[in-house]
N, C-alpha and C positions, 0 to 999 in steps of 0.2 A: 786394561785393570781388570783384577779376578785372576790374573795370571798365575800358575803356578810357581812355588820357586825351586830352587834347582833341588831341592831335597823331597820336591812333589807334596810337604805338607805344609796346608791350610788351615788357618784359624779365623773363626766366627764370635764376635762380644756380640750379644745382645745386651739393651736396655736395663733389662731386669736382673741381670747379673749372670744369666746363662753363657757359658764358655762351650764350643766345640773344637776342636784339633783332629785332624787326619787328613789324608790325602782326596783329592773331589770325588772320587765313586763313595766314599765314606760318609765325608762331609755332609752334601748335598740331602740325602735321605735324614739325616740325623736333625737338621736345620731345620726343616720342612716340618717333621713331625713336633718338634719342637713349639715351631709357630701355631700349627694346627691347635697342640693340647695346652699350650700357654695362652698365646695370646689369640687362640681361635682367628688364625690368619692364612690363607694359602699363596707360599713363595711358589715361584718358578724356577729351576734350575739357573737360569741365569740373574734371578733376584738372590738367589744366596751366595752366585759367584760374586756379584757386586758387591756383595759385605764382605766376603772374606780377604784377610790380608794374609800374606806368606808369614809362615809361623816361625 
């Protein structure tokens, strides 16, 4: 799970409607920032990647 697609692009969709797309190195900090700022939640890189799907 959380494996990168052949293009390397992943997507994370939040229940609030937020969506982020990019390669793993770009995506993780964006999703972590969203979690902190919008939901006052901390997410590990592993948690972010568990939510990610191939784009």
